[in-house]
C-alpha positions, 0 to 999 in steps of 0.5 A: 534466502540468498544471493542470485535469484531466478536467471531468464533469458532476455533477448540473448541476455541472462537477467535476474529478478528476485524478492529483494529482503535484506536488513535488520527489519527483513523478518517482518516480510517473511511470511508475506515474502513466501507468499510473494515467491510462489506468485511471482516465481521468483527467489528471495534474495539479500543482495539486488538483482536486475530486476526487484521486488523489494520488501526490505532495504535498510541501506540509505541508498535505493538499491541497484537495477530495476524496481517494479515498485518504484523507490519513491512510491515506497516511501510515499506510501510510508508517510502521510506528510508526504500524501498530503502535500501531493495530493493537496498539489495534485488536486486529489480529493481527500478530506480536509487534510493540513500539515502544521509545523508547531503546537502553537499552529495546531491550537490556532487552527482548532480554535477557529475550526472548533465545529468539525472533528479533527484527527491527528495522523500518526505520519508513518503508522499502519492500521491506524496505530496512534492516531487521535481525536484532536481538540485543544485539550488534546495532549500531543507526545513531544517525540511526534513527528513534525508537520502534524498531520490534521485531517477532518474526520469524516462521520458515517453511520457504519463504520467502513472503509473501501478500497481498490487495488491497481496494478500496471495502470488498471484499477480492480478488487472493490471492497469494504473493511468493516467490523464483524457481528460481535467485534467492537466497532472502532472509528479506525478501521483497520484490520488490525482492529478486528475489521474484515474485508467484503468484496463488493461489485463494480466500484463507482466511477467517482471512487475509481476516479479518485483512486487512480488521481491518487495512484498517479500522484503516489507515483504506483499507478503503473506499478503497484498500489491499494488506495483507501476511500470513503463516501462524502455526498456524492463523492469519494475521497481518499484517505491514503495510498499503500503499497508492498516494502519497506515498512509495511505490505498491502494486507492481503486477507480478504474474504474472496479466494478469487480476488487474492488470486487475480491480485497475484496473477496481475502482480506476476504479468505485470512483473514479467511482461517484458519477456515472452517466456514466463517461469510458469510456462505457456499456459496460463498463470498459475502459483509456485507451490514448491516455495523454495525449489530452484527454477530452471532458468528460461 
């Protein structure tokens, strides 16, 4: 780890590229950074390069240079309050979601909408950490970030959440998170709670359309993002979007090595799209297995 990155020639100029993992929070991304280094043929750096795949950056201003995943998109994915506002504004289909400024507004809303089940979502959590069902008796900690994200809970016979991935404007990788036999199910269908991915066939067209709208609203459609969805009758509803960087990263614990390889290939080709001479050569993408080895600049 350090400065420099991978150098390559682009229109007679030497340009550097790297995986930016800087600050006290960089330890949380170390394993993922190593995987990305192999997939994207990059080095891990703690200072910005000309082109960057950002994981951790703890300074107030955005990193210099070109960012593969836009800075605004990274922060969009990390805050459910930003997502709720943008999805409502853009008409992205979601469960009914409200942003309520204070506890009195929450109580007033519940008093008039008690026939449905509601969830209070912790706005900056991942893996559904902190989420809770909400009713008039629910105690909300005084330090809970506001506005409160209140969302309708969509009932299903089997707890599961569906997912699509988007890289460079194309959606793929339709799968579902489900609880395997022997694991106690939870209403929060998260990998951290025991749910596992199951690769599926082609996604329904309404799910593709909803996911594309969500990534567009997030500013992630042309870079990289993942969209979680739920069926609701004939509709597909977006729960949230995720991407790599700053607070968390998209889970890669697939049941399908082919899907992991496809995601890595798409990310690598999208990251290096602007240069003819790819670091893996002219025989098609493959992962780099010597994680720490220096690359010969093109």
